[in-house]
N, CA, C and O atoms as a GROMACS GRO file, in nm:
protein
  588
    1LEU      N    1   0.235  -1.080  -2.910
    1LEU     CA    2   0.242  -1.131  -2.779
    1LEU      C    3   0.355  -1.295  -2.786
    1LEU      O    4   0.421  -1.342  -2.693
    2LEU      N    5   0.341  -1.351  -2.935
    2LEU     CA    6   0.409  -1.477  -2.924
    2LEU      C    7   0.546  -1.423  -2.899
    2LEU      O    8   0.625  -1.495  -2.838
    3ALA      N    9   0.587  -1.300  -2.939
    3ALA     CA   10   0.763  -1.236  -2.955
    3ALA      C   11   0.819  -1.248  -2.819
    3ALA      O   12   0.939  -1.232  -2.797
    4ASP      N   13   0.722  -1.280  -2.717
    4ASP     CA   14   0.762  -1.264  -2.598
    4ASP      C   15   0.863  -1.376  -2.563
    4ASP      O   16   0.848  -1.496  -2.585
    5PRO      N   17   0.996  -1.299  -2.491
    5PRO     CA   18   1.129  -1.397  -2.501
    5PRO      C   19   1.063  -1.553  -2.421
    5PRO      O   20   1.094  -1.664  -2.465
    6TRP      N   21   0.975  -1.537  -2.304
    6TRP     CA   22   0.937  -1.656  -2.286
    6TRP      C   23   0.916  -1.763  -2.327
    6TRP      O   24   0.947  -1.871  -2.277
    7PHE      N   25   0.836  -1.731  -2.464
    7PHE     CA   26   0.844  -1.846  -2.527
    7PHE      C   27   0.955  -1.902  -2.600
    7PHE      O   28   0.939  -2.002  -2.671
    8ALA      N   29   1.049  -1.855  -2.591
    8ALA     CA   30   1.159  -1.928  -2.644
    8ALA      C   31   1.284  -1.995  -2.587
    8ALA      O   32   1.383  -2.041  -2.645
    9ARG      N   33   1.247  -1.989  -2.423
    9ARG     CA   34   1.302  -1.992  -2.332
    9ARG      C   35   1.300  -2.169  -2.369
    9ARG      O   36   1.208  -2.197  -2.446
   10PRO      N   37   1.364  -2.256  -2.336
   10PRO     CA   38   1.409  -2.408  -2.348
   10PRO      C   39   1.318  -2.482  -2.227
   10PRO      O   40   1.309  -2.416  -2.124
   11ALA      N   41   1.264  -2.581  -2.229
   11ALA     CA   42   1.191  -2.649  -2.143
   11ALA      C   43   1.305  -2.732  -2.059
   11ALA      O   44   1.404  -2.771  -2.119
   12PRO      N   45   1.290  -2.756  -1.927
   12PRO     CA   46   1.142  -2.714  -1.868
   12PRO      C   47   1.083  -2.580  -1.838
   12PRO      O   48   1.172  -2.504  -1.799
   13LYS      N   49   0.989  -2.534  -1.841
   13LYS     CA   50   0.977  -2.375  -1.767
   13LYS      C   51   0.862  -2.410  -1.730
   13LYS      O   52   0.811  -2.522  -1.735
   14SER      N   53   0.799  -2.260  -1.672
   14SER     CA   54   0.679  -2.266  -1.586
   14SER      C   55   0.672  -2.120  -1.567
   14SER      O   56   0.758  -2.049  -1.515
   15THR      N   57   0.531  -2.076  -1.628
   15THR     CA   58   0.521  -1.940  -1.546
   15THR      C   59   0.368  -1.944  -1.536
   15THR      O   60   0.304  -2.044  -1.567
   16GLY      N   61   0.298  -1.795  -1.477
   16GLY     CA   62   0.203  -1.769  -1.406
   16GLY      C   63   0.198  -1.630  -1.422
   16GLY      O   64   0.259  -1.569  -1.509
   17ARG      N   65   0.109  -1.570  -1.317
   17ARG     CA   66   0.068  -1.441  -1.311
   17ARG      C   67   0.177  -1.366  -1.280
   17ARG      O   68   0.163  -1.244  -1.287
   18GLU      N   69   0.316  -1.424  -1.235
   18GLU     CA   70   0.422  -1.334  -1.178
   18GLU      C   71   0.467  -1.290  -1.339
   18GLU      O   72   0.524  -1.181  -1.337
   19HIS      N   73   0.457  -1.337  -1.451
   19HIS     CA   74   0.491  -1.278  -1.570
   19HIS      C   75   0.391  -1.238  -1.669
   19HIS      O   76   0.398  -1.133  -1.732
   20PHE      N   77   0.296  -1.326  -1.681
   20PHE     CA   78   0.209  -1.293  -1.750
   20PHE      C   79   0.053  -1.227  -1.682
   20PHE      O   80  -0.038  -1.301  -1.644
   21ASN      N   81   0.050  -1.120  -1.679
   21ASN     CA   82  -0.047  -1.007  -1.615
   21ASN      C   83  -0.072  -0.918  -1.666
   21ASN      O   84  -0.020  -0.897  -1.776
   22LEU      N   85  -0.171  -0.816  -1.604
   22LEU     CA   86  -0.251  -0.738  -1.666
   22LEU      C   87  -0.089  -0.601  -1.703
   22LEU      O   88  -0.084  -0.540  -1.810
   23GLY      N   89  -0.002  -0.586  -1.615
   23GLY     CA   90   0.110  -0.520  -1.648
   23GLY      C   91   0.180  -0.522  -1.769
   23GLY      O   92   0.221  -0.430  -1.840
   24TRP      N   93   0.188  -0.688  -1.784
   24TRP     CA   94   0.254  -0.744  -1.928
   24TRP      C   95   0.163  -0.719  -2.057
   24TRP      O   96   0.210  -0.677  -2.163
   25LEU      N   97   0.007  -0.752  -2.035
   25LEU     CA   98  -0.064  -0.708  -2.123
   25LEU      C   99  -0.101  -0.581  -2.204
   25LEU      O  100  -0.105  -0.568  -2.326
   26GLU      N  101  -0.127  -0.490  -2.109
   26GLU     CA  102  -0.181  -0.361  -2.169
   26GLU      C  103  -0.102  -0.278  -2.235
   26GLU      O  104  -0.164  -0.196  -2.302
   27PRO      N  105   0.061  -0.269  -2.240
   27PRO     CA  106   0.152  -0.207  -2.338
   27PRO      C  107   0.161  -0.290  -2.490
   27PRO      O  108   0.216  -0.246  -2.591
   28ARG      N  109   0.098  -0.409  -2.476
   28ARG     CA  110   0.116  -0.484  -2.577
   28ARG      C  111  -0.018  -0.454  -2.686
   28ARG      O  112  -0.003  -0.468  -2.807
   29LEU      N  113  -0.136  -0.416  -2.632
   29LEU     CA  114  -0.264  -0.418  -2.699
   29LEU      C  115  -0.292  -0.268  -2.744
   29LEU      O  116  -0.235  -0.194  -2.664
   30PRO      N  117  -0.349  -0.207  -2.826
   30PRO     CA  118  -0.408  -0.094  -2.885
   30PRO      C  119  -0.483  -0.047  -2.766
   30PRO      O  120  -0.548  -0.125  -2.696
   31ALA      N  121  -0.471   0.112  -2.737
   31ALA     CA  122  -0.559   0.130  -2.684
   31ALA      C  123  -0.722   0.140  -2.636
   31ALA      O  124  -0.782   0.167  -2.532
   32ALA      N  125  -0.750   0.108  -2.755
   32ALA     CA  126  -0.918   0.114  -2.797
   32ALA      C  127  -0.959  -0.016  -2.792
   32ALA      O  128  -1.075  -0.034  -2.829
   33ILE      N  129  -0.906  -0.098  -2.762
   33ILE     CA  130  -0.955  -0.260  -2.799
   33ILE      C  131  -1.073  -0.277  -2.694
   33ILE      O  132  -1.096  -0.243  -2.578
   34ALA      N  133  -1.131  -0.345  -2.791
   34ALA     CA  134  -1.284  -0.391  -2.722
   34ALA      C  135  -1.242  -0.550  -2.628
   34ALA      O  136  -1.169  -0.644  -2.658
   35ALA      N  137  -1.324  -0.523  -2.512
   35ALA     CA  138  -1.301  -0.606  -2.441
   35ALA      C  139  -1.325  -0.786  -2.485
   35ALA      O  140  -1.255  -0.883  -2.456
   36VAL      N  141  -1.429  -0.777  -2.552
   36VAL     CA  142  -1.437  -0.918  -2.680
   36VAL      C  143  -1.309  -0.949  -2.722
   36VAL      O  144  -1.260  -1.053  -2.678
   37ASP      N  145  -1.231  -0.865  -2.814
   37ASP     CA  146  -1.136  -0.868  -2.844
   37ASP      C  147  -0.988  -0.884  -2.791
   37ASP      O  148  -0.897  -0.928  -2.862
   38VAL      N  149  -0.970  -0.841  -2.654
   38VAL     CA  150  -0.874  -0.870  -2.583
   38VAL      C  151  -0.890  -1.058  -2.541
   38VAL      O  152  -0.804  -1.146  -2.538
   39GLN      N  153  -1.022  -1.060  -2.515
   39GLN     CA  154  -1.064  -1.209  -2.465
   39GLN      C  155  -0.997  -1.305  -2.614
   39GLN      O  156  -0.906  -1.388  -2.613
   40ALA      N  157  -1.079  -1.257  -2.727
   40ALA     CA  158  -1.017  -1.322  -2.836
   40ALA      C  159  -0.882  -1.346  -2.881
   40ALA      O  160  -0.835  -1.440  -2.944
   41THR      N  161  -0.822  -1.227  -2.828
   41THR     CA  162  -0.662  -1.279  -2.821
   41THR      C  163  -0.622  -1.345  -2.749
   41THR      O  164  -0.554  -1.438  -2.793
   42LEU      N  165  -0.639  -1.337  -2.625
   42LEU     CA  166  -0.570  -1.418  -2.529
   42LEU      C  167  -0.615  -1.585  -2.561
   42LEU      O  168  -0.554  -1.687  -2.528
   43LEU      N  169  -0.708  -1.574  -2.617
   43LEU     CA  170  -0.785  -1.724  -2.638
   43LEU      C  171  -0.652  -1.778  -2.756
   43LEU      O  172  -0.582  -1.878  -2.744
   44ALA      N  173  -0.648  -1.686  -2.854
   44ALA     CA  174  -0.562  -1.715  -2.982
   44ALA      C  175  -0.401  -1.748  -2.943
   44ALA      O  176  -0.329  -1.836  -2.988
   45LEU      N  177  -0.374  -1.652  -2.848
   45LEU     CA  178  -0.246  -1.665  -2.764
   45LEU      C  179  -0.183  -1.805  -2.730
   45LEU      O  180  -0.080  -1.863  -2.763
   46THR      N  181  -0.319  -1.840  -2.628
   46THR     CA  182  -0.325  -1.999  -2.544
   46THR      C  183  -0.303  -2.097  -2.643
   46THR      O  184  -0.220  -2.189  -2.643
   47ALA      N  185  -0.394  -2.064  -2.735
   47ALA     CA  186  -0.366  -2.228  -2.845
   47ALA      C  187  -0.234  -2.191  -2.921
   47ALA      O  188  -0.150  -2.281  -2.921
   48GLN      N  189  -0.205  -2.087  -2.979
   48GLN     CA  190  -0.090  -2.118  -3.056
   48GLN      C  191   0.033  -2.094  -2.974
   48GLN      O  192   0.143  -2.089  -3.028
   49SER      N  193   0.018  -2.078  -2.843
   49SER     CA  194   0.159  -2.100  -2.806
   49SER      C  195   0.148  -2.275  -2.768
   49SER      O  196   0.246  -2.343  -2.800
   50ILE      N  197   0.072  -2.321  -2.724
   50ILE     CA  198   0.047  -2.488  -2.700
   50ILE      C  199   0.087  -2.514  -2.836
   50ILE      O  200   0.186  -2.588  -2.834
   51ALA      N  201   0.043  -2.478  -2.984
   51ALA     CA  202   0.070  -2.541  -3.085
   51ALA      C  203   0.192  -2.520  -3.112
   51ALA      O  204   0.241  -2.616  -3.173
   52ALA      N  205   0.270  -2.428  -3.093
   52ALA     CA  206   0.444  -2.420  -3.126
   52ALA      C  207   0.491  -2.485  -3.048
   52ALA      O  208   0.594  -2.532  -3.094
   53ALA      N  209   0.463  -2.537  -2.889
   53ALA     CA  210   0.576  -2.588  -2.814
   53ALA      C  211   0.538  -2.736  -2.838
   53ALA      O  212   0.609  -2.826  -2.794
   54LEU      N  213   0.399  -2.767  -2.925
   54LEU     CA  214   0.412  -2.923  -2.923
   54LEU      C  215   0.481  -2.910  -3.038
   54LEU      O  216   0.560  -3.003  -3.023
   55GLN      N  217   0.508  -2.863  -3.141
   55GLN     CA  218   0.574  -2.856  -3.274
   55GLN      C  219   0.754  -2.847  -3.260
   55GLN      O  220   0.829  -2.902  -3.340
   56ARG      N  221   0.794  -2.773  -3.154
   56ARG     CA  222   0.915  -2.731  -3.097
   56ARG      C  223   0.941  -2.869  -3.039
   56ARG      O  224   1.035  -2.926  -3.095
   57HIS      N  225   0.885  -2.934  -2.946
   57HIS     CA  226   0.913  -3.060  -2.857
   57HIS      C  227   0.878  -3.186  -2.876
   57HIS      O  228   0.924  -3.284  -2.818
   58ALA      N  229   0.768  -3.185  -2.985
   58ALA     CA  230   0.687  -3.289  -2.960
   58ALA      C  231   0.658  -3.298  -3.123
   58ALA      O  232   0.541  -3.330  -3.143
   59ALA      N  233   0.730  -3.278  -3.239
   59ALA     CA  234   0.684  -3.259  -3.403
   59ALA      C  235   0.595  -3.337  -3.400
   59ALA      O  236   0.480  -3.293  -3.406
   60ASP      N  237   0.619  -3.480  -3.391
   60ASP     CA  238   0.565  -3.585  -3.400
   60ASP      C  239   0.451  -3.593  -3.338
   60ASP      O  240   0.403  -3.703  -3.365
   61VAL      N  241   0.378  -3.530  -3.267
   61VAL     CA  242   0.256  -3.582  -3.202
   61VAL      C  243   0.145  -3.625  -3.297
   61VAL      O  244   0.157  -3.574  -3.408
   62ARG      N  245   0.034  -3.711  -3.279
   62ARG     CA  246  -0.044  -3.727  -3.361
   62ARG      C  247  -0.158  -3.761  -3.253
   62ARG      O  248  -0.244  -3.833  -3.305
   63GLU      N  249  -0.187  -3.729  -3.104
   63GLU     CA  250  -0.299  -3.776  -3.007
   63GLU      C  251  -0.257  -3.674  -2.946
   63GLU      O  252  -0.144  -3.641  -2.982
   64LEU      N  253  -0.310  -3.601  -2.853
   64LEU     CA  254  -0.314  -3.507  -2.756
   64LEU      C  255  -0.474  -3.501  -2.678
   64LEU      O  256  -0.584  -3.475  -2.729
   65TYR      N  257  -0.436  -3.537  -2.532
   65TYR     CA  258  -0.522  -3.556  -2.422
   65TYR      C  259  -0.561  -3.442  -2.394
   65TYR      O  260  -0.476  -3.384  -2.461
   66ALA      N  261  -0.628  -3.348  -2.344
   66ALA     CA  262  -0.629  -3.265  -2.279
   66ALA      C  263  -0.740  -3.244  -2.144
   66ALA      O  264  -0.860  -3.266  -2.147
   67CYS      N  265  -0.650  -3.188  -2.014
   67CYS     CA  266  -0.750  -3.185  -1.912
   67CYS      C  267  -0.732  -3.021  -1.835
   67CYS      O  268  -0.673  -2.922  -1.877
   68GLY      N  269  -0.809  -3.043  -1.710
   68GLY     CA  270  -0.801  -2.921  -1.664
   68GLY      C  271  -0.945  -2.864  -1.697
   68GLY      O  272  -1.039  -2.915  -1.758
   69GLY      N  273  -0.929  -2.726  -1.628
   69GLY     CA  274  -1.063  -2.657  -1.656
   69GLY      C  275  -1.099  -2.556  -1.849
   69GLY      O  276  -1.196  -2.491  -1.888
   70GLY      N  277  -0.974  -2.589  -1.913
   70GLY     CA  278  -0.968  -2.537  -2.043
   70GLY      C  279  -1.042  -2.620  -2.092
   70GLY      O  280  -1.094  -2.571  -2.193
   71VAL      N  281  -1.083  -2.742  -2.071
   71VAL     CA  282  -1.122  -2.822  -2.162
   71VAL      C  283  -1.294  -2.830  -2.187
   71VAL      O  284  -1.354  -2.917  -2.249
   72HIS      N  285  -1.343  -2.722  -2.123
   72HIS     CA  286  -1.477  -2.713  -2.087
   72HIS      C  287  -1.502  -2.577  -2.179
   72HIS      O  288  -1.617  -2.538  -2.200
   73ASN      N  289  -1.357  -2.488  -2.248
   73ASN     CA  290  -1.389  -2.392  -2.276
   73ASN      C  291  -1.400  -2.444  -2.431
   73ASN      O  292  -1.302  -2.492  -2.488
   74THR      N  293  -1.536  -2.428  -2.500
   74THR     CA  294  -1.547  -2.480  -2.629
   74THR      C  295  -1.443  -2.422  -2.744
   74THR      O  296  -1.382  -2.481  -2.833
   75ALA      N  297  -1.447  -2.282  -2.706
   75ALA     CA  298  -1.360  -2.203  -2.829
   75ALA      C  299  -1.203  -2.215  -2.814
   75ALA      O  300  -1.127  -2.188  -2.908
   76LEU      N  301  -1.157  -2.260  -2.681
   76LEU     CA  302  -1.004  -2.304  -2.663
   76LEU      C  303  -1.020  -2.455  -2.757
   76LEU      O  304  -0.976  -2.488  -2.867
   77MET      N  305  -1.071  -2.496  -2.697
   77MET     CA  306  -1.076  -2.672  -2.775
   77MET      C  307  -1.072  -2.625  -2.935
   77MET      O  308  -0.976  -2.650  -3.007
   78ALA      N  309  -1.151  -2.576  -2.965
   78ALA     CA  310  -1.181  -2.546  -3.148
   78ALA      C  311  -1.034  -2.473  -3.213
   78ALA      O  312  -0.984  -2.488  -3.324
   79ALA      N  313  -0.996  -2.406  -3.122
   79ALA     CA  314  -0.844  -2.316  -3.154
   79ALA      C  315  -0.743  -2.400  -3.163
   79ALA      O  316  -0.663  -2.386  -3.255
   80LEU      N  317  -0.728  -2.505  -3.068
   80LEU     CA  318  -0.652  -2.627  -3.025
   80LEU      C  319  -0.658  -2.682  -3.209
   80LEU      O  320  -0.561  -2.687  -3.284
   81ARG      N  321  -0.811  -2.718  -3.245
   81ARG     CA  322  -0.788  -2.844  -3.308
   81ARG      C  323  -0.756  -2.771  -3.457
   81ARG      O  324  -0.693  -2.816  -3.552
   82SER      N  325  -0.824  -2.638  -3.440
   82SER     CA  326  -0.753  -2.570  -3.551
   82SER      C  327  -0.637  -2.513  -3.583
   82SER      O  328  -0.619  -2.449  -3.687
   83ALA      N  329  -0.528  -2.539  -3.471
   83ALA     CA  330  -0.355  -2.441  -3.434
   83ALA      C  331  -0.279  -2.617  -3.448
   83ALA      O  332  -0.158  -2.634  -3.434
   84LEU      N  333  -0.367  -2.721  -3.476
   84LEU     CA  334  -0.304  -2.874  -3.476
   84LEU      C  335  -0.359  -2.972  -3.569
   84LEU      O  336  -0.395  -3.087  -3.542
   85PRO      N  337  -0.361  -2.911  -3.683
   85PRO     CA  338  -0.399  -3.023  -3.805
   85PRO      C  339  -0.360  -3.172  -3.825
   85PRO      O  340  -0.251  -3.217  -3.859
   86GLY      N  341  -0.442  -3.219  -3.805
   86GLY     CA  342  -0.364  -3.357  -3.818
   86GLY      C  343  -0.366  -3.428  -3.671
   86GLY      O  344  -0.350  -3.550  -3.676
   87VAL      N  345  -0.379  -3.383  -3.568
   87VAL     CA  346  -0.356  -3.398  -3.410
   87VAL      C  347  -0.494  -3.400  -3.368
   87VAL      O  348  -0.566  -3.301  -3.351
   88ALA      N  349  -0.533  -3.559  -3.349
   88ALA     CA  350  -0.660  -3.608  -3.289
   88ALA      C  351  -0.656  -3.533  -3.138
   88ALA      O  352  -0.571  -3.554  -3.051
   89ILE      N  353  -0.741  -3.462  -3.130
   89ILE     CA  354  -0.732  -3.403  -2.977
   89ILE      C  355  -0.881  -3.442  -2.910
   89ILE      O  356  -0.992  -3.404  -2.949
   90GLU      N  357  -0.848  -3.535  -2.792
   90GLU     CA  358  -0.965  -3.574  -2.702
   90GLU      C  359  -0.938  -3.496  -2.554
   90GLU      O  360  -0.845  -3.420  -2.533
   91THR      N  361  -1.014  -3.524  -2.484
   91THR     CA  362  -0.992  -3.459  -2.337
   91THR      C  363  -0.943  -3.624  -2.244
   91THR      O  364  -0.961  -3.723  -2.316
   92THR      N  365  -0.905  -3.647  -2.147
   92THR     CA  366  -0.879  -3.758  -2.051
   92THR      C  367  -0.993  -3.825  -2.017
   92THR      O  368  -0.985  -3.931  -1.955
   93GLN      N  369  -1.119  -3.769  -2.054
   93GLN     CA  370  -1.190  -3.873  -2.055
   93GLN      C  371  -1.260  -3.987  -2.110
   93GLN      O  372  -1.347  -4.064  -2.070
   94VAL      N  373  -1.158  -3.964  -2.265
   94VAL     CA  374  -1.187  -4.098  -2.339
   94VAL      C  375  -1.058  -4.212  -2.279
   94VAL      O  376  -1.076  -4.322  -2.331
   95LEU      N  377  -0.966  -4.212  -2.209
   95LEU     CA  378  -0.904  -4.234  -2.126
   95LEU      C  379  -0.956  -4.327  -1.996
   95LEU      O  380  -0.888  -4.416  -1.946
   96GLY      N  381  -1.076  -4.292  -1.957
   96GLY     CA  382  -1.116  -4.292  -1.836
   96GLY      C  383  -1.048  -4.226  -1.717
   96GLY      O  384  -1.042  -4.282  -1.608
   97VAL      N  385  -0.997  -4.109  -1.738
   97VAL     CA  386  -0.978  -4.001  -1.648
   97VAL      C  387  -1.086  -3.877  -1.676
   97VAL      O  388  -1.088  -3.806  -1.776
   98ASP      N  389  -1.155  -3.872  -1.587
   98ASP     CA  390  -1.191  -3.729  -1.547
   98ASP      C  391  -1.104  -3.628  -1.591
   98ASP      O  392  -0.987  -3.650  -1.562
   99PRO      N  393  -1.133  -3.499  -1.668
   99PRO     CA  394  -1.016  -3.417  -1.715
   99PRO      C  395  -1.029  -3.316  -1.577
   99PRO      O  396  -0.930  -3.249  -1.550
  100ASP      N  397  -1.133  -3.306  -1.500
  100ASP     CA  398  -1.150  -3.205  -1.399
  100ASP      C  399  -1.083  -3.284  -1.264
  100ASP      O  400  -1.081  -3.220  -1.158
  101HIS      N  401  -1.031  -3.412  -1.267
  101HIS     CA  402  -0.957  -3.449  -1.151
  101HIS      C  403  -0.821  -3.501  -1.171
  101HIS      O  404  -0.766  -3.567  -1.083
  102VAL      N  405  -0.759  -3.471  -1.294
  102VAL     CA  406  -0.583  -3.487  -1.306
  102VAL      C  407  -0.495  -3.444  -1.225
  102VAL      O  408  -0.406  -3.515  -1.179
  103GLU      N  409  -0.514  -3.298  -1.194
  103GLU     CA  410  -0.468  -3.257  -1.056
  103GLU      C  411  -0.481  -3.327  -0.914
  103GLU      O  412  -0.381  -3.346  -0.845
  104ALA      N  413  -0.587  -3.358  -0.882
  104ALA     CA  414  -0.606  -3.437  -0.790
  104ALA      C  415  -0.543  -3.572  -0.756
  104ALA      O  416  -0.496  -3.609  -0.649
  105ILE      N  417  -0.553  -3.643  -0.881
  105ILE     CA  418  -0.480  -3.771  -0.937
  105ILE      C  419  -0.308  -3.740  -0.905
  105ILE      O  420  -0.241  -3.819  -0.839
  106GLY      N  421  -0.268  -3.651  -0.946
  106GLY     CA  422  -0.139  -3.649  -0.960
  106GLY      C  423  -0.081  -3.620  -0.840
  106GLY      O  424   0.035  -3.649  -0.813
  107PHE      N  425  -0.183  -3.542  -0.741
  107PHE     CA  426  -0.117  -3.513  -0.605
  107PHE      C  427  -0.127  -3.659  -0.517
  107PHE      O  428  -0.047  -3.711  -0.439
  108ALA      N  429  -0.255  -3.701  -0.563
  108ALA     CA  430  -0.254  -3.853  -0.471
  108ALA      C  431  -0.132  -3.948  -0.481
  108ALA      O  432  -0.074  -4.008  -0.390
  109TRP      N  433  -0.101  -3.945  -0.650
  109TRP     CA  434   0.016  -4.038  -0.716
  109TRP      C  435   0.147  -3.977  -0.598
  109TRP      O  436   0.226  -4.038  -0.526
  110LEU      N  437   0.121  -3.819  -0.622
  110LEU     CA  438   0.291  -3.788  -0.544
  110LEU      C  439   0.274  -3.849  -0.370
  110LEU      O  440   0.378  -3.883  -0.314
  111ALA      N  441   0.173  -3.857  -0.313
  111ALA     CA  442   0.181  -3.865  -0.173
  111ALA      C  443   0.187  -4.012  -0.186
  111ALA      O  444   0.267  -4.064  -0.108
  112ARG      N  445   0.141  -4.071  -0.242
  112ARG     CA  446   0.179  -4.200  -0.236
  112ARG      C  447   0.330  -4.258  -0.266
  112ARG      O  448   0.381  -4.353  -0.206
  113ALA      N  449   0.391  -4.178  -0.376
  113ALA     CA  450   0.550  -4.165  -0.391
  113ALA      C  451   0.613  -4.129  -0.269
  113ALA      O  452   0.721  -4.186  -0.252
  114ARG      N  453   0.576  -4.047  -0.176
  114ARG     CA  454   0.626  -4.001  -0.075
  114ARG      C  455   0.594  -4.088   0.051
  114ARG      O  456   0.680  -4.102   0.137
  115LEU      N  457   0.466  -4.149   0.064
  115LEU     CA  458   0.457  -4.252   0.155
  115LEU      C  459   0.555  -4.376   0.155
  115LEU      O  460   0.618  -4.410   0.255
  116ALA      N  461   0.560  -4.436   0.037
  116ALA     CA  462   0.675  -4.524  -0.014
  116ALA      C  463   0.826  -4.517   0.012
  116ALA      O  464   0.906  -4.609   0.034
  117GLY      N  465   0.851  -4.338   0.002
  117GLY     CA  466   0.980  -4.347   0.036
  117GLY      C  467   1.048  -4.366  -0.128
  117GLY      O  468   1.155  -4.419  -0.156
  118GLU      N  469   0.940  -4.299  -0.226
  118GLU     CA  470   1.000  -4.280  -0.363
  118GLU      C  471   1.018  -4.142  -0.426
  118GLU      O  472   0.940  -4.046  -0.419
  119PRO      N  473   1.130  -4.149  -0.486
  119PRO     CA  474   1.121  -3.980  -0.558
  119PRO      C  475   1.009  -3.974  -0.596
  119PRO      O  476   0.940  -4.071  -0.627
  120GLY      N  477   0.972  -3.836  -0.598
  120GLY     CA  478   0.852  -3.778  -0.669
  120GLY      C  479   0.841  -3.688  -0.801
  120GLY      O  480   0.751  -3.624  -0.858
  121ASN      N  481   0.995  -3.719  -0.824
  121ASN     CA  482   1.006  -3.605  -0.971
  121ASN      C  483   1.122  -3.659  -1.046
  121ASN      O  484   1.216  -3.713  -0.988
  122LEU      N  485   1.118  -3.648  -1.151
  122LEU     CA  486   1.180  -3.676  -1.301
  122LEU      C  487   1.325  -3.551  -1.310
  122LEU      O  488   1.282  -3.442  -1.346
  123PRO      N  489   1.414  -3.550  -1.296
  123PRO     CA  490   1.522  -3.463  -1.298
  123PRO      C  491   1.491  -3.395  -1.421
  123PRO      O  492   1.490  -3.272  -1.427
  124SER      N  493   1.456  -3.499  -1.559
  124SER     CA  494   1.487  -3.481  -1.682
  124SER      C  495   1.322  -3.413  -1.705
  124SER      O  496   1.309  -3.392  -1.826
  125VAL      N  497   1.240  -3.388  -1.655
  125VAL     CA  498   1.132  -3.320  -1.681
  125VAL      C  499   1.141  -3.205  -1.593
  125VAL      O  500   1.137  -3.098  -1.653
  126THR      N  501   1.151  -3.197  -1.473
  126THR     CA  502   1.163  -3.078  -1.404
  126THR      C  503   1.292  -2.982  -1.393
  126THR      O  504   1.282  -2.878  -1.328
  127GLY      N  505   1.423  -3.020  -1.461
  127GLY     CA  506   1.486  -2.970  -1.439
  127GLY      C  507   1.567  -2.964  -1.305
  127GLY      O  508   1.652  -2.877  -1.291
  128ALA      N  509   1.538  -3.072  -1.190
  128ALA     CA  510   1.597  -3.043  -1.083
  128ALA      C  511   1.752  -3.132  -1.126
  128ALA      O  512   1.791  -3.190  -1.227
  129ARG      N  513   1.809  -3.106  -0.995
  129ARG     CA  514   1.972  -3.171  -0.986
  129ARG      C  515   1.945  -3.345  -0.995
  129ARG      O  516   1.983  -3.426  -1.079
  130GLY      N  517   1.865  -3.363  -0.872
  130GLY     CA  518   1.853  -3.496  -0.881
  130GLY      C  519   1.725  -3.524  -0.842
  130GLY      O  520   1.640  -3.443  -0.805
  131ALA      N  521   1.713  -3.689  -0.857
  131ALA     CA  522   1.590  -3.739  -0.783
  131ALA      C  523   1.553  -3.692  -0.643
  131ALA      O  524   1.644  -3.678  -0.561
  132ARG      N  525   1.428  -3.666  -0.608
  132ARG     CA  526   1.404  -3.614  -0.446
  132ARG      C  527   1.284  -3.642  -0.398
  132ARG      O  528   1.178  -3.640  -0.461
  133LEU      N  529   1.302  -3.674  -0.269
  133LEU     CA  530   1.180  -3.707  -0.190
  133LEU      C  531   1.096  -3.564  -0.185
  133LEU      O  532   1.143  -3.464  -0.131
  134LEU      N  533   0.981  -3.566  -0.240
  134LEU     CA  534   0.885  -3.420  -0.199
  134LEU      C  535   0.792  -3.455  -0.050
  134LEU      O  536   0.759  -3.551   0.020
  135GLY      N  537   0.780  -3.329  -0.057
  135GLY     CA  538   0.661  -3.350   0.066
  135GLY      C  539   0.738  -3.366   0.175
  135GLY      O  540   0.858  -3.389   0.165
  136ALA      N  541   0.666  -3.354   0.310
  136ALA     CA  542   0.688  -3.402   0.420
  136ALA      C  543   0.573  -3.486   0.489
  136ALA      O  544   0.459  -3.494   0.444
  137ILE      N  545   0.611  -3.537   0.584
  137ILE     CA  546   0.482  -3.640   0.661
  137ILE      C  547   0.478  -3.597   0.801
  137ILE      O  548   0.582  -3.582   0.863
  138TYR      N  549   0.369  -3.577   0.851
  138TYR     CA  550   0.380  -3.487   0.994
  138TYR      C  551   0.256  -3.568   1.071
  138TYR      O  552   0.160  -3.609   1.006
  139ALA      N  553   0.263  -3.581   1.168
  139ALA     CA  554   0.170  -3.623   1.274
  139ALA      C  555   0.058  -3.537   1.310
  139ALA      O  556   0.097  -3.424   1.339
  140ALA      N  557  -0.072  -3.554   1.316
  140ALA     CA  558  -0.143  -3.492   1.338
  140ALA      C  559  -0.142  -3.453   1.487
  140ALA      O  560  -0.102  -3.539   1.566
  141PRO      N  561  -0.188  -3.311   1.544
  141PRO     CA  562  -0.189  -3.297   1.666
  141PRO      C  563  -0.275  -3.345   1.764
  141PRO      O  564  -0.393  -3.330   1.735
  142SER      N  565  -0.253  -3.396   1.870
  142SER     CA  566  -0.352  -3.442   1.976
  142SER      C  567  -0.458  -3.340   2.001
  142SER      O  568  -0.443  -3.221   2.026
  143LEU      N  569  -0.570  -3.409   1.990
  143LEU     CA  570  -0.653  -3.291   1.986
  143LEU      C  571  -0.734  -3.350   2.164
  143LEU      O  572  -0.745  -3.468   2.198
  144PRO      N  573  -0.768  -3.252   2.228
  144PRO     CA  574  -0.864  -3.306   2.360
  144PRO      C  575  -1.001  -3.380   2.341
  144PRO      O  576  -1.085  -3.318   2.276
  145MET      N  577  -1.033  -3.496   2.385
  145MET     CA  578  -1.159  -3.571   2.393
  145MET      C  579  -1.254  -3.494   2.437
  145MET      O  580  -1.243  -3.446   2.550
  146SER      N  581  -1.374  -3.466   2.354
  146SER     CA  582  -1.482  -3.430   2.426
  146SER      C  583  -1.575  -3.497   2.483
  146SER      O  584  -1.588  -3.609   2.433
  147ARG      N  585  -1.660  -3.468   2.586
  147ARG     CA  586  -1.732  -3.540   2.605
  147ARG      C  587  -1.892  -3.485   2.626
  147ARG      O  588  -1.983  -3.565   2.649
   0.00000   0.00000   0.00000
């Protein structure tokens, strides 16, 4: 599974169900594989692809702070620790940020940047051609007052 060309593409990159989906997975697995083995395979793929990306782009990383729903998956967190020996892996909770709230905090930061008239992107990270104001501000529609 790690031989898929997507993993070798240079950063920045992002993907989701448009590439990694059942149609992608089924031809790559044995026909009679048990569901539990499919889940174990996908867990290993996730941990190994994260470890490979870190080794490729941040080989000197010594600390990793995880967030999002995956932090509740003890098997995934254990697989990451196994794939990244020598890297201290914690959740963002140790930094005082609930791992389940990082995305909401990110959107709040983007909203603050938009309201302040500041760019909300880093072209060196996103691959955009330049700094941009993100989002739009719209007035709420007037609603009739009820009595």
